[in-house]
PDB file as gemmi writes it, atoms N, CA and C in Angstrom:
CRYST1    1.000    1.000    1.000  90.00  90.00  90.00 P 1                      
ATOM      1  N   MET A   1     104.907 104.252  87.972  1.00  0.00           N  
ATOM      2  CA  MET A   1     103.670 104.959  87.791  1.00  0.00           C  
ATOM      3  C   MET A   1     103.487 105.939  88.936  1.00  0.00           C  
ATOM      4  N   PRO A   2     103.722 107.203  88.726  1.00  0.00           N  
ATOM      5  CA  PRO A   2     103.578 108.186  89.800  1.00  0.00           C  
ATOM      6  C   PRO A   2     102.110 108.447  90.113  1.00  0.00           C  
ATOM      7  N   LEU A   3     101.851 108.685  91.393  1.00  0.00           N  
ATOM      8  CA  LEU A   3     100.497 108.992  91.818  1.00  0.00           C  
ATOM      9  C   LEU A   3     100.281 110.498  91.809  1.00  0.00           C  
ATOM     10  N   ASP A   4      99.116 110.901  91.415  1.00  0.00           N  
ATOM     11  CA  ASP A   4      98.753 112.309  91.451  1.00  0.00           C  
ATOM     12  C   ASP A   4      98.155 112.588  92.832  1.00  0.00           C  
ATOM     13  N   ILE A   5      98.971 113.081  93.751  1.00  0.00           N  
ATOM     14  CA  ILE A   5      98.564 113.258  95.136  1.00  0.00           C  
ATOM     15  C   ILE A   5      98.149 114.703  95.363  1.00  0.00           C  
ATOM     16  N   SER A   6      96.956 114.878  95.921  1.00  0.00           N  
ATOM     17  CA  SER A   6      96.429 116.213  96.173  1.00  0.00           C  
ATOM     18  C   SER A   6      96.922 116.743  97.523  1.00  0.00           C  
ATOM     19  N   ILE A   7      96.649 117.997  97.773  1.00  0.00           N  
ATOM     20  CA  ILE A   7      97.010 118.622  99.052  1.00  0.00           C  
ATOM     21  C   ILE A   7      96.266 117.951 100.202  1.00  0.00           C  
ATOM     22  N   TYR A   8      94.991 117.613  99.988  1.00  0.00           N  
ATOM     23  CA  TYR A   8      94.199 116.922 101.019  1.00  0.00           C  
ATOM     24  C   TYR A   8      94.863 115.606 101.405  1.00  0.00           C  
ATOM     25  N   THR A   9      95.319 114.854 100.416  1.00  0.00           N  
ATOM     26  CA  THR A   9      95.974 113.571 100.687  1.00  0.00           C  
ATOM     27  C   THR A   9      97.252 113.768 101.482  1.00  0.00           C  
ATOM     28  N   LEU A  10      98.046 114.765 101.128  1.00  0.00           N  
ATOM     29  CA  LEU A  10      99.279 115.032 101.872  1.00  0.00           C  
ATOM     30  C   LEU A  10      98.995 115.421 103.315  1.00  0.00           C  
ATOM     31  N   ILE A  11      97.975 116.230 103.531  1.00  0.00           N  
ATOM     32  CA  ILE A  11      97.615 116.631 104.895  1.00  0.00           C  
ATOM     33  C   ILE A  11      97.166 115.420 105.700  1.00  0.00           C  
ATOM     34  N   VAL A  12      96.339 114.564 105.112  1.00  0.00           N  
ATOM     35  CA  VAL A  12      95.877 113.354 105.804  1.00  0.00           C  
ATOM     36  C   VAL A  12      97.054 112.458 106.145  1.00  0.00           C  
ATOM     37  N   ILE A  13      97.982 112.286 105.216  1.00  0.00           N  
ATOM     38  CA  ILE A  13      99.147 111.431 105.465  1.00  0.00           C  
ATOM     39  C   ILE A  13     100.011 111.996 106.580  1.00  0.00           C  
ATOM     40  N   ILE A  14     100.271 113.288 106.561  1.00  0.00           N  
ATOM     41  CA  ILE A  14     101.124 113.907 107.589  1.00  0.00           C  
ATOM     42  C   ILE A  14     100.478 113.817 108.968  1.00  0.00           C  
ATOM     43  N   VAL A  15      99.197 114.124 109.052  1.00  0.00           N  
ATOM     44  CA  VAL A  15      98.511 114.094 110.350  1.00  0.00           C  
ATOM     45  C   VAL A  15      98.417 112.667 110.890  1.00  0.00           C  
ATOM     46  N   THR A  16      98.021 111.720 110.050  1.00  0.00           N  
ATOM     47  CA  THR A  16      97.887 110.350 110.544  1.00  0.00           C  
ATOM     48  C   THR A  16      99.244 109.707 110.831  1.00  0.00           C  
ATOM     49  N   ALA A  17     100.282 110.075 110.100  1.00  0.00           N  
ATOM     50  CA  ALA A  17     101.622 109.555 110.406  1.00  0.00           C  
ATOM     51  C   ALA A  17     102.122 110.107 111.735  1.00  0.00           C  
ATOM     52  N   THR A  18     101.787 111.362 112.032  1.00  0.00           N  
ATOM     53  CA  THR A  18     102.151 111.940 113.326  1.00  0.00           C  
ATOM     54  C   THR A  18     101.416 111.235 114.455  1.00  0.00           C  
ATOM     55  N   VAL A  19     100.133 110.981 114.265  1.00  0.00           N  
ATOM     56  CA  VAL A  19      99.357 110.252 115.279  1.00  0.00           C  
ATOM     57  C   VAL A  19      99.908 108.848 115.447  1.00  0.00           C  
ATOM     58  N   GLN A  20     100.298 108.212 114.342  1.00  0.00           N  
ATOM     59  CA  GLN A  20     100.841 106.859 114.431  1.00  0.00           C  
ATOM     60  C   GLN A  20     102.179 106.832 115.152  1.00  0.00           C  
ATOM     61  N   SER A  21     103.000 107.842 114.951  1.00  0.00           N  
ATOM     62  CA  SER A  21     104.298 107.850 115.626  1.00  0.00           C  
ATOM     63  C   SER A  21     104.143 108.080 117.124  1.00  0.00           C  
ATOM     64  N   VAL A  22     103.080 108.732 117.538  1.00  0.00           N  
ATOM     65  CA  VAL A  22     102.859 108.979 118.968  1.00  0.00           C  
ATOM     66  C   VAL A  22     102.119 107.812 119.617  1.00  0.00           C  
ATOM     67  N   PHE A  23     101.026 107.350 119.000  1.00  0.00           N  
ATOM     68  CA  PHE A  23     100.155 106.357 119.632  1.00  0.00           C  
ATOM     69  C   PHE A  23     100.317 104.946 119.089  1.00  0.00           C  
ATOM     70  N   GLY A  24     100.972 104.769 117.966  1.00  0.00           N  
ATOM     71  CA  GLY A  24     101.177 103.438 117.411  1.00  0.00           C  
ATOM     72  C   GLY A  24     100.160 103.040 116.357  1.00  0.00           C  
ATOM     73  N   VAL A  25      99.045 103.731 116.279  1.00  0.00           N  
ATOM     74  CA  VAL A  25      98.046 103.489 115.237  1.00  0.00           C  
ATOM     75  C   VAL A  25      97.658 104.825 114.641  1.00  0.00           C  
ATOM     76  N   GLY A  26      97.246 104.817 113.398  1.00  0.00           N  
ATOM     77  CA  GLY A  26      96.843 106.078 112.817  1.00  0.00           C  
ATOM     78  C   GLY A  26      96.613 106.018 111.329  1.00  0.00           C  
ATOM     79  N   VAL A  27      97.607 105.566 110.587  1.00  0.00           N  
ATOM     80  CA  VAL A  27      97.490 105.631 109.130  1.00  0.00           C  
ATOM     81  C   VAL A  27      96.373 104.709 108.634  1.00  0.00           C  
ATOM     82  N   LEU A  28      96.380 103.469 109.065  1.00  0.00           N  
ATOM     83  CA  LEU A  28      95.316 102.564 108.621  1.00  0.00           C  
ATOM     84  C   LEU A  28      94.000 102.846 109.326  1.00  0.00           C  
ATOM     85  N   LEU A  29      94.050 103.177 110.608  1.00  0.00           N  
ATOM     86  CA  LEU A  29      92.827 103.371 111.388  1.00  0.00           C  
ATOM     87  C   LEU A  29      92.088 104.643 111.001  1.00  0.00           C  
ATOM     88  N   PHE A  30      92.806 105.738 110.828  1.00  0.00           N  
ATOM     89  CA  PHE A  30      92.172 107.022 110.519  1.00  0.00           C  
ATOM     90  C   PHE A  30      92.365 107.440 109.061  1.00  0.00           C  
ATOM     91  N   GLY A  31      93.514 107.120 108.502  1.00  0.00           N  
ATOM     92  CA  GLY A  31      93.829 107.571 107.149  1.00  0.00           C  
ATOM     93  C   GLY A  31      93.002 106.906 106.071  1.00  0.00           C  
ATOM     94  N   THR A  32      92.765 105.605 106.218  1.00  0.00           N  
ATOM     95  CA  THR A  32      91.995 104.896 105.199  1.00  0.00           C  
ATOM     96  C   THR A  32      90.574 105.445 105.061  1.00  0.00           C  
ATOM     97  N   PRO A  33      89.815 105.594 106.158  1.00  0.00           N  
ATOM     98  CA  PRO A  33      88.466 106.163 105.996  1.00  0.00           C  
ATOM     99  C   PRO A  33      88.476 107.595 105.468  1.00  0.00           C  
ATOM    100  N   LEU A  34      89.429 108.404 105.904  1.00  0.00           N  
ATOM    101  CA  LEU A  34      89.486 109.780 105.416  1.00  0.00           C  
ATOM    102  C   LEU A  34      89.797 109.841 103.927  1.00  0.00           C  
ATOM    103  N   LEU A  35      90.703 108.993 103.480  1.00  0.00           N  
ATOM    104  CA  LEU A  35      91.023 108.967 102.051  1.00  0.00           C  
ATOM    105  C   LEU A  35      89.907 108.328 101.233  1.00  0.00           C  
ATOM    106  N   LEU A  36      89.167 107.389 101.822  1.00  0.00           N  
ATOM    107  CA  LEU A  36      88.033 106.809 101.110  1.00  0.00           C  
ATOM    108  C   LEU A  36      86.937 107.844 100.878  1.00  0.00           C  
ATOM    109  N   LEU A  37      86.835 108.818 101.768  1.00  0.00           N  
ATOM    110  CA  LEU A  37      85.868 109.892 101.555  1.00  0.00           C  
ATOM    111  C   LEU A  37      86.200 110.700 100.304  1.00  0.00           C  
ATOM    112  N   GLN A  38      87.469 110.803  99.992  1.00  0.00           N  
ATOM    113  CA  GLN A  38      87.878 111.564  98.820  1.00  0.00           C  
ATOM    114  C   GLN A  38      87.882 110.714  97.547  1.00  0.00           C  
ATOM    115  N   TYR A  39      88.486 109.533  97.605  1.00  0.00           N  
ATOM    116  CA  TYR A  39      88.694 108.735  96.396  1.00  0.00           C  
ATOM    117  C   TYR A  39      87.564 107.761  96.084  1.00  0.00           C  
ATOM    118  N   GLU A  40      86.842 107.305  97.073  1.00  0.00           N  
ATOM    119  CA  GLU A  40      85.701 106.409  96.939  1.00  0.00           C  
ATOM    120  C   GLU A  40      86.041 104.994  96.477  1.00  0.00           C  
ATOM    121  N   LYS A  41      87.304 104.689  96.242  1.00  0.00           N  
ATOM    122  CA  LYS A  41      87.688 103.333  95.854  1.00  0.00           C  
ATOM    123  C   LYS A  41      88.857 102.867  96.710  1.00  0.00           C  
ATOM    124  N   LEU A  42      88.708 101.674  97.244  1.00  0.00           N  
ATOM    125  CA  LEU A  42      89.757 101.112  98.085  1.00  0.00           C  
ATOM    126  C   LEU A  42      91.018 100.819  97.274  1.00  0.00           C  
ATOM    127  N   THR A  43      90.858 100.507  95.998  1.00  0.00           N  
ATOM    128  CA  THR A  43      92.019 100.202  95.156  1.00  0.00           C  
ATOM    129  C   THR A  43      92.883 101.437  94.898  1.00  0.00           C  
ATOM    130  N   LEU A  44      92.338 102.627  95.074  1.00  0.00           N  
ATOM    131  CA  LEU A  44      93.132 103.846  94.946  1.00  0.00           C  
ATOM    132  C   LEU A  44      93.766 104.261  96.267  1.00  0.00           C  
ATOM    133  N   VAL A  45      93.157 103.855  97.372  1.00  0.00           N  
ATOM    134  CA  VAL A  45      93.636 104.255  98.698  1.00  0.00           C  
ATOM    135  C   VAL A  45      94.755 103.335  99.181  1.00  0.00           C  
ATOM    136  N   LEU A  46      94.632 102.053  98.946  1.00  0.00           N  
ATOM    137  CA  LEU A  46      95.621 101.098  99.467  1.00  0.00           C  
ATOM    138  C   LEU A  46      97.043 101.340  98.981  1.00  0.00           C  
ATOM    139  N   PRO A  47      97.287 101.682  97.706  1.00  0.00           N  
ATOM    140  CA  PRO A  47      98.678 101.958  97.299  1.00  0.00           C  
ATOM    141  C   PRO A  47      99.275 103.188  97.984  1.00  0.00           C  
ATOM    142  N   ILE A  48      98.441 104.051  98.523  1.00  0.00           N  
ATOM    143  CA  ILE A  48      98.935 105.226  99.246  1.00  0.00           C  
ATOM    144  C   ILE A  48      99.221 104.873 100.698  1.00  0.00           C  
ATOM    145  N   VAL A  49      98.323 104.125 101.323  1.00  0.00           N  
ATOM    146  CA  VAL A  49      98.356 103.892 102.768  1.00  0.00           C  
ATOM    147  C   VAL A  49      99.295 102.748 103.173  1.00  0.00           C  
ATOM    148  N   LEU A  50      99.282 101.658 102.441  1.00  0.00           N  
ATOM    149  CA  LEU A  50     100.054 100.480 102.856  1.00  0.00           C  
ATOM    150  C   LEU A  50     101.570 100.679 102.888  1.00  0.00           C  
ATOM    151  N   PRO A  51     102.190 101.341 101.912  1.00  0.00           N  
ATOM    152  CA  PRO A  51     103.645 101.548 102.031  1.00  0.00           C  
ATOM    153  C   PRO A  51     104.026 102.403 103.236  1.00  0.00           C  
ATOM    154  N   ILE A  52     103.176 103.332 103.606  1.00  0.00           N  
ATOM    155  CA  ILE A  52     103.456 104.165 104.785  1.00  0.00           C  
ATOM    156  C   ILE A  52     103.406 103.324 106.047  1.00  0.00           C  
ATOM    157  N   CYS A  53     102.450 102.404 106.127  1.00  0.00           N  
ATOM    158  CA  CYS A  53     102.325 101.547 107.308  1.00  0.00           C  
ATOM    159  C   CYS A  53     103.497 100.578 107.423  1.00  0.00           C  
ATOM    160  N   ILE A  54     103.988 100.103 106.305  1.00  0.00           N  
ATOM    161  CA  ILE A  54     105.114  99.178 106.335  1.00  0.00           C  
ATOM    162  C   ILE A  54     106.384  99.892 106.806  1.00  0.00           C  
ATOM    163  N   ILE A  55     106.561 101.135 106.364  1.00  0.00           N  
ATOM    164  CA  ILE A  55     107.746 101.901 106.745  1.00  0.00           C  
ATOM    165  C   ILE A  55     107.744 102.224 108.229  1.00  0.00           C  
ATOM    166  N   GLU A  56     106.598 102.612 108.753  1.00  0.00           N  
ATOM    167  CA  GLU A  56     106.541 102.994 110.167  1.00  0.00           C  
ATOM    168  C   GLU A  56     106.330 101.762 110.969  1.00  0.00           C  
TER     169      GLU A  56                                                      
END                                                                             
């Protein structure tokens, strides 16, 4: 099931992944609230954020 990812989501992922690679935290700490502002449901945000956190 492919996700329909917007430009905003890609920008949030790239910026928070960069912050996470430098400081060790970022995707869950900053990415989740930013994506919740757009999607409004945690069930839509978690499939985007959690695989990124596991990889890094």
